[in-house]
N, C-alpha and C positions, 0 to 999 in steps of 0.2 A: 601266125597269125595272131591277131590282135585281140582282146578281149572287150568287151562292151559295158561299163560301165562306171561310174564315176569315180570309184577306187580302184580299180581294174587300170585304168585309164589316166591315173594321177602318177600310178606304181608302173606304169609301159608293162603295165605285163602280153607275155608273148606264151602262145603253144606251138609249140614246134611236134608233129609225128600225133601217131594214133595208139600208140601201145597200150595195154591194159593197166600198165603200171606207170603211173607217178611222182616223173623225176623234178625235183625242184632244183634250180642252180642258186645259190646264193654268190654276190661275186661281195670281195673286199674293199677297203678304202682306194680312193684314188683312181677304180673302175667304173666300172655299169656292166651289164649283162651280156657286154659285146667283148668280154674277156673268156667267155666261154667259147667263143667263135668255132673254134680248130676243135672241138669237143664234141659239141651238139649232133654233127652229122653220122659221127659213132654210133650214140645215142637213139634214134630220131626213130630209128625204123621198128626200134623194139618198145618204143617209153611214148609215153606223154610227157612230153619235155614243157616245163614249165620255166619260164624267166623273167625276170622282175630288174628293175635299179630301184635302190634301197634309199629312200627321198633325199632329195638333195644331190646323185648325183644321177648321170646320162638325160633321157628328155624329163625328168621330171621339170615340177613347176617350181624352182629354183625363190621364187619370190613368197608362194607355198610353207616352208621352213621353218619349222618352229625352233629357238634356239632352246630355250627352257624345256621345250617339253625332248627334244634329239639328246638332252643333256646324260642320256645313259642310256644303255644296250637292250633296257625292257624294252622302250617303247617302239624300237626296230623289230623287236622280238611280237609285239604286238601289231605291229605292222602286217607281218608274216603268220600270223594265225585270223586274223581277218581279211586275206587272199586266199587264205584258203578258204578258208568260210564263205568268202562269195562265189568262189567256184567249187562247192558242196565236192573237194579233196578229200575222201576222208581216210584216207592212206596215202602214205606219200614217204619215199626214201629221199633226204635233203640234204643234198651236196652245200656245206657250207665255208665258202675258202676266209682263209682272216679273220676279220670283223664278224663277218657272217656266221663262222662256225660253232661261236660261244654264240650268236643272236640263235641260233637252232636250238643249243642245246637248252637256251630260258625261255625258249617258247613248247620247248617237250616236256618241262616241268609240268606246264600248265596242263598241258595236251598229249599226256605220251601218248595215248591210244591213237592220234594221228601221224605219227612218224614209225616208221615201220625199222624204218636203221637212218645213223646220222653218219654222213664220212665226214670227216674236220679236216682240212686242207691247210696246214700250213698256219694253224690256228693256235692263238694262246689263251690263257688267263685270266695270265696278268703280265707285262711289260717292263713292268721293272724290279729289280732286284732284291731282295727280302731275305731276309734270316733263312738260310737252306734251302732259299729256295733261286736261279740263276731266269729269271727272266730277258736280260741279255741288255738292260741300259740301266745306268742311273740316273736319277731324279734329275739334275744336275744337265745331265747329256738330253734329255725332253727338255727342260725350260731352251736349250741352246736351239733344239730343234722348231719348237715354236718362236721363237722369237727371230728365227732364220727364212721361215715360212710369212711371220707375217712382214720383216724390212720386205722382202725382194720374191715373193714368193713366185716370181716362172723360172729367178736364178738356182732357186730350193729345186722346184722339179725336175727341173732339168739338169742336177746334179746331183739330188737324191733317182732321180728312176734309173737309172741302167747299176748302180746299188740293189736298188732295191730288188730288179728281173737278172743280176748274175750276168750281164751283156755288153756288148758297146754298146752305143748309141745309136751308131745304124743297122740296127737289127729290127727286128718287125715286132719282136714283144718290145721292145723298148719303145717305138716309134708309138703302140698301141698303146700302150699304159702314159707317158707320156700323154698323148692328143685325149685321154680318159680324164686327165688327173685337171686338163689346161679347161676341161669343159666345166670343171665345178667353180660355182665362184668364191675366190680366193679366203674371205671371208667365213663360206659353209667349210671352204674343206681345213681353214683352221682348227671351226669347231668339233666337227666329225675325229680330227689328228685328235684333241684333246681326251673326247670323247673315248676313243679306242683306245690310248697308250696311254690313259689314267685309271685303264677299268682293272677292275679287280672278282672276280667271280669264284676265283677258286673252291669258295665256300659251299658253290652252287652245286658244281661235279659230283657229289656223292646222292645228289638227287638226280640223277637223269641216270634212270636207270631203262633208257631203250640203247639195244645196239650201236656200240660207236666202234666205225673202223678209221684210226690215225693213218693218216700222209702226211709225210716232211721231207725236207728236203736236206736230205746231209749237212747241208753248210746255207744259211739263207739268216739274211742281217738281223731283221724283227726276232725270228724267232729260234731261239738255239735248239738243237738236235733232242738237246735234254728234257726240254717241252713235254715230248711226243712223251718219252716213260713218266711224269709227273701225269700228262692225261693216265695213263695208264692205268696206274696205281690207285687214282682219285675217281674215276669215272664211277659211274654207282652200277655200272649196265654192265654186261660181256662186250669187253673188249679186244679188240685186236689191234696192233701196229706193224705198220711198211714204210720204213725209210728209204726214200727215192734217192742215187748213187745220181744230184747233177747237184746244180745252182740254184739260188736265187726262191724268189719267198712265190712267183711266178708261172709256178713249172704249167700251168693251163697254157699260158702266153708261149713260152721261152721252149719246153719239149713236149709237148703233149704228145708225141709220138713215143716216152717214156710212160706218161701219166695215163693214160687212154687205159692200155691193158692192165693195170693195177685197179686205175677204176673199174673195169669190167667185172676184176675178181672180187674188187669190198662187194662190188650191189649185189652178187651172186653167190658170197659169201655164208 
């Protein structure tokens, strides 16, 4: 079911289910709300599931993408809060995949009463290695990644998607991730990629006081498993961690049958 206001239409906001508890699902870089397609049916009976597209992704009008505004994750957090306000949602559980995890954390600092719990799936506060911190990448590696995206976006996506998903090119998960990636204008994809991979929100983690549940694959190209321990030690509220015995950055696409019971446990805990 779509929602009818200019803001909600701009983010392609959809509501599925009629439960009393609101479950908001935020997607990561390169995907859109369809990344949750295999998960939603298992929660729609008991929840009101809210799906939306980050600006620049999915069915958003990419001509409206403001490169200066979306140079930080805070702009996406503002969008999230405006969506919740517009829908008059006073309490929700937010599931943030990848960059949306940190978007949810930022939003929760400004409005902690709205977030009953945040579930962080394959999410990282910083992707670049630092002293005493393993983010997974050196700056030079990211520079090469940005250059590859700029020089031949299509070839880069075809090479990146199987490695990110941790599956074969012919798998449904890789096909889906590739499809949504190709739906993003290359210049916007590069901008979002820079914003995501160059971000460092470690300093705000102690201010996140709402309960958090960290879900992380044991092998993830983008997020080393040690990041889950860093989040556990750094988040300011009650935090639990569960490591998924699978490979890949998008378990909601590659192994929903493994993720769904863990998500249910995290929601009910």
